[in-house]
C-alpha positions as CSV (number, residue, x, y, z in Angstrom):
1,M,0.0,0.1,-0.1
2,K,1.1,3.5,-0.8
3,L,1.2,6.6,1.5
4,G,0.9,10.3,0.2
5,L,0.6,13.5,1.9
6,T,-1.5,16.5,1.1
7,C,-0.8,20.0,2.3
8,P,-4.2,21.9,2.5
9,R,-3.2,24.7,4.8
10,Y,-0.5,27.3,5.0
11,T,-1.5,28.8,8.4
12,W,1.9,28.5,10.4
13,P,3.6,30.4,13.1
14,G,5.5,33.5,11.4
15,G,2.7,34.4,9.4
16,D,3.1,34.7,5.2
17,A,6.7,35.5,5.5
18,A,7.3,31.9,6.9
19,I,5.2,30.1,4.3
20,A,8.3,29.2,2.0
21,E,10.2,27.8,4.6
22,R,7.6,25.8,6.2
23,F,6.4,24.6,3.0
24,A,9.9,23.7,2.0
25,T,10.1,21.8,5.3
26,V,6.8,19.9,4.1
27,A,8.3,18.9,0.7
28,R,11.6,17.8,2.0
29,G,10.0,15.9,4.7
30,A,7.7,14.0,2.7
31,D,10.5,13.1,0.3
32,E,12.8,12.0,3.3
33,A,10.0,10.1,5.0
34,G,9.6,7.6,2.1
35,L,6.1,8.7,1.0
36,H,5.1,8.0,-2.6
37,S,3.2,11.3,-3.1
38,L,2.9,14.9,-2.2
39,W,-0.2,16.8,-3.0
40,V,-1.7,20.5,-2.7
41,M,-5.2,21.9,-3.1
42,D,-5.9,23.6,-6.2
43,H,-7.9,26.3,-4.4
44,L,-7.6,30.3,-4.5
45,F,-9.4,31.0,-1.2
46,Q,-9.0,28.7,1.6
47,I,-11.9,26.2,1.9
48,P,-14.2,26.1,4.9
49,N,-13.4,22.8,6.4
50,F,-9.6,23.6,6.7
51,G,-9.9,27.1,8.1
52,S,-11.1,30.6,7.2
53,V,-11.4,31.8,3.7
54,T,-9.1,34.5,4.4
55,D,-6.4,32.0,5.3
56,P,-3.1,31.9,3.1
57,M,-3.6,29.8,0.0
58,L,-1.1,29.5,-2.6
59,E,-1.6,28.7,-6.3
60,A,-1.1,25.2,-7.0
61,Y,1.5,24.7,-9.8
62,G,3.6,27.5,-8.4
63,A,3.6,25.5,-5.2
64,L,4.4,22.3,-6.9
65,S,7.0,23.6,-8.9
66,Y,8.9,24.9,-6.0
67,A,8.4,21.5,-4.3
68,A,9.8,19.8,-7.4
69,A,13.2,21.7,-7.0
70,L,13.4,20.7,-3.4
71,T,12.5,16.6,-3.7
72,R,13.9,13.8,-5.8
73,R,11.6,11.1,-5.5
74,V,8.0,11.8,-4.4
75,T,5.3,12.4,-7.1
76,L,3.6,15.5,-7.3
77,G,0.1,16.6,-8.2
78,A,-2.8,18.9,-7.2
79,L,-5.8,17.1,-5.1
80,V,-7.3,18.1,-7.4
81,T,-7.4,20.8,-10.0
82,C,-10.8,22.4,-11.1
83,A,-11.0,21.9,-14.7
84,V,-12.6,25.4,-15.5
85,H,-10.1,27.4,-13.9
86,R,-7.4,27.1,-16.5
87,E,-7.8,26.6,-20.5
88,P,-7.1,23.1,-21.1
89,G,-4.2,23.5,-23.3
90,L,-2.5,26.0,-20.5
91,L,-3.2,23.4,-18.0
92,V,-1.5,20.5,-19.9
93,K,1.6,22.8,-20.4
94,Q,1.7,23.6,-16.9
95,V,1.6,19.8,-15.9
96,S,4.1,18.8,-18.8
97,T,6.5,21.6,-17.5
98,L,6.2,20.2,-13.9
99,D,6.8,16.5,-15.4
100,A,10.0,17.8,-17.1
101,L,11.5,19.8,-14.3
102,S,10.7,17.1,-11.8
103,G,12.3,14.2,-13.8
104,G,8.7,12.6,-14.7
105,R,7.2,12.9,-11.1
106,A,4.0,14.7,-12.2
107,V,0.6,13.7,-11.7
108,L,-2.8,15.5,-13.5
109,G,-5.2,15.4,-10.5
110,I,-8.3,16.8,-11.8
111,G,-12.2,17.4,-11.3
112,A,-15.1,19.4,-12.0
113,G,-14.7,21.8,-9.2
114,W,-17.2,22.6,-6.4
115,F,-16.2,26.1,-4.7
116,E,-18.0,28.9,-6.4
117,E,-17.1,31.3,-3.9
118,E,-13.3,31.5,-5.0
119,S,-14.2,31.5,-8.6
120,R,-16.9,34.5,-8.3
121,G,-14.3,36.3,-6.1
122,L,-11.4,36.2,-8.7
123,G,-13.7,36.6,-11.8
124,L,-13.2,33.2,-13.1
125,R,-15.7,30.9,-15.2
126,F,-18.0,28.9,-13.0
127,P,-20.6,27.4,-14.9
128,S,-23.4,25.0,-14.0
129,P,-22.5,21.6,-12.9
130,A,-23.6,19.9,-16.0
131,E,-21.3,22.3,-18.2
132,R,-18.5,21.7,-15.9
133,F,-18.6,18.1,-16.6
134,E,-18.8,18.6,-20.1
135,R,-15.6,21.1,-20.2
136,L,-14.0,18.3,-17.8
137,E,-14.3,15.6,-20.2
138,E,-13.0,17.8,-23.0
139,T,-10.2,18.9,-21.0
140,L,-9.4,14.9,-20.4
141,Q,-9.8,14.6,-24.3
142,I,-7.4,17.4,-24.9
143,A,-4.7,16.3,-22.6
144,R,-4.6,12.7,-23.9
145,Q,-4.2,14.2,-27.4
146,M,-1.4,16.7,-26.3
147,W,0.2,13.8,-24.6
148,S,0.3,11.6,-27.9
149,D,2.2,11.9,-31.2
150,E,-0.7,13.7,-32.5
151,D,-0.8,17.6,-32.8
152,K,-3.8,17.8,-35.0
153,P,-6.9,20.3,-34.3
154,Y,-9.1,19.7,-31.3
155,E,-12.7,20.6,-31.9
156,G,-15.3,20.2,-28.9
157,R,-18.2,22.0,-27.8
158,H,-16.5,24.3,-25.5
159,Y,-12.8,24.2,-26.6
160,R,-11.1,24.5,-29.9
161,L,-7.4,24.1,-30.3
162,E,-6.0,24.8,-33.6
163,R,-2.8,22.9,-33.0
164,T,-2.4,20.4,-29.9
165,L,1.5,20.7,-30.0
166,N,3.2,19.9,-26.6
167,A,6.9,20.1,-26.3
168,P,8.6,19.0,-24.2
169,Q,6.2,16.0,-24.4
170,A,5.0,14.2,-21.2
171,L,2.6,11.3,-20.3
172,P,1.7,11.8,-16.4
173,P,-1.0,9.8,-14.9
174,I,-4.2,11.2,-14.6
175,L,-6.2,11.0,-11.4
176,I,-10.1,12.2,-11.2
177,G,-11.2,13.4,-7.6
178,G,-15.0,12.7,-7.0
179,S,-17.3,9.8,-6.4
180,G,-20.3,10.7,-8.5
181,E,-21.5,7.5,-9.7
182,T,-23.0,8.4,-13.1
183,K,-20.8,11.0,-14.4
184,T,-17.3,11.1,-12.5
185,L,-16.7,7.2,-12.2
186,R,-17.3,7.0,-15.8
187,L,-14.8,9.4,-16.6
188,V,-12.4,7.5,-14.5
189,A,-13.2,4.4,-16.2
190,E,-12.7,5.9,-19.7
191,Y,-9.6,8.4,-19.2
192,A,-7.9,8.1,-15.6
193,D,-5.1,6.0,-14.4
194,A,-6.4,6.8,-10.8
195,C,-9.5,7.8,-8.9
196,N,-9.7,9.5,-5.5
197,F,-12.4,9.4,-3.0
198,L,-13.0,11.5,0.2
199,N,-12.9,9.7,3.8
200,G,-16.3,8.6,4.4
201,A,-17.2,7.5,0.9
202,D,-18.8,3.9,0.7
203,V,-15.6,2.6,-0.9
204,R,-17.0,-1.0,-1.4
205,H,-20.1,0.3,-3.4
206,K,-18.3,3.0,-5.4
207,L,-15.6,0.5,-6.4
208,S,-18.4,-1.6,-7.5
209,V,-19.9,1.0,-9.6
210,L,-16.4,1.9,-11.1
211,R,-15.9,-1.7,-11.9
212,A,-19.2,-1.9,-13.6
213,H,-18.2,1.1,-15.9
214,C,-14.9,-0.7,-16.7
215,E,-16.8,-3.7,-17.8
216,R,-19.1,-1.6,-20.2
217,L,-16.1,0.3,-21.7
218,G,-13.8,-2.7,-21.9
219,R,-11.2,-1.2,-19.6
220,P,-9.3,-3.1,-17.2
221,Y,-10.6,-2.5,-13.6
222,E,-7.3,-3.2,-12.2
223,A,-5.3,-0.8,-14.2
224,I,-7.0,2.0,-12.2
225,E,-5.4,3.0,-8.9
226,K,-7.7,3.7,-6.1
227,T,-6.8,6.4,-3.7
228,L,-8.4,7.9,-0.7
229,H,-8.0,11.1,1.1
230,M,-8.3,11.3,5.2
231,R,-7.2,13.2,7.9
232,I,-5.0,12.1,10.7
233,P,-6.3,14.0,13.8
234,A,-3.8,15.2,16.5
235,G,-2.8,12.7,18.8
236,Q,-3.6,9.7,17.0
237,S,-1.2,6.9,17.4
238,V,0.6,5.4,14.5
239,E,-1.1,1.9,15.6
240,E,-4.4,3.5,15.0
241,S,-3.2,5.1,11.6
242,V,-2.0,1.6,10.5
243,R,-5.0,-0.1,11.5
244,R,-7.2,2.6,9.4
245,C,-5.1,2.0,6.4
246,A,-5.4,-1.7,6.8
247,E,-9.1,-1.3,6.7
248,L,-9.1,0.8,3.7
249,A,-6.6,-1.9,1.7
250,A,-9.1,-4.4,2.7
251,Q,-11.9,-2.5,0.7
252,G,-10.0,-2.1,-2.2
253,I,-7.9,1.4,-1.6
254,D,-4.4,1.2,-2.9
255,H,-2.9,4.6,-1.9
256,V,-4.0,6.7,1.2
257,I,-3.4,10.4,1.0
258,V,-3.5,11.9,4.3
259,A,-3.7,15.5,5.8
260,V,-2.5,16.1,9.2
261,P,-2.6,19.0,11.5
262,D,0.7,20.5,11.0
263,A,2.6,19.0,8.1
264,A,5.9,20.7,9.1
265,A,5.9,19.4,12.3
266,E,8.9,16.9,13.2
267,S,6.6,14.7,15.3
268,A,4.1,14.6,12.2
269,L,6.9,13.6,9.7
270,E,8.2,10.8,11.8
271,H,4.6,9.5,12.3
272,L,4.3,9.3,8.4
273,A,7.7,8.0,7.9
274,T,6.8,4.9,10.5
275,L,3.5,4.8,9.0
276,A,4.8,4.6,5.2
277,D,7.2,1.7,6.5
278,R,4.4,-0.2,8.3
279,V,1.8,0.0,5.4
280,A,4.2,-0.7,2.6
281,P,3.7,-4.5,2.8
282,I,0.0,-4.5,2.9
283,T,-1.3,-5.9,-0.5
284,P,-4.8,-4.1,-0.9
285,A,-8.0,-6.2,-2.0
286,G,-8.0,-6.9,-5.9
287,R,-4.2,-6.5,-6.2
């Protein structure tokens, strides 16, 4: 089983001036702890369940590029990018750049988006749910085309690209976040290398729905990595963290991505290093 870390908040002692040093500690710590992945949220305002909307929030791809320069082995991605915040060609170029500068460690984490307040606040597009999913699917199609040998035009309902040229070339894995059974999991089955659920999802049921979509599309279910995001609360023992990860593995989760109260704290990084070592031998159900 794999273990990853997400950094959802940047409110640390020292204020804004301390963000760069503390985030560097998180990135280096994740790399040195033997974690498989490091993730940041792709939000522009802090989301309510991690703090106040006025708390600091870094732009995802700037933060990931900074982390790439500080690390050597951990994979890097956004959990997850809002598909409608960036034009698809620019987003693919950003992820390709991250992949080139990190030595092939980028992941495109993407979803339809949900936090309307930040989009309206900064003047970004935030269409209806139906249109967001249409744009998400077109973005996935564009990414696949740009990460191929084809540089022909792309003509969709919402996006038109005259030439899908992408150099330097890349082929990062695609992770789709969300658990909607009709749209999201169908997109996972058709386009993604990984899916991501939030803690509390009915994992066995969601994975059975994903398997059914894969069967209809002729896609090997086993080819898709199943990930889940959960918090490790303050004071939780390593034994309890191991137990929870083992439960998720038994339900079919391959890769647990955790959030901790202070990812820059030495105690938290020690906890994660031990946890990564303890869960590595666990074989998830279905593997």
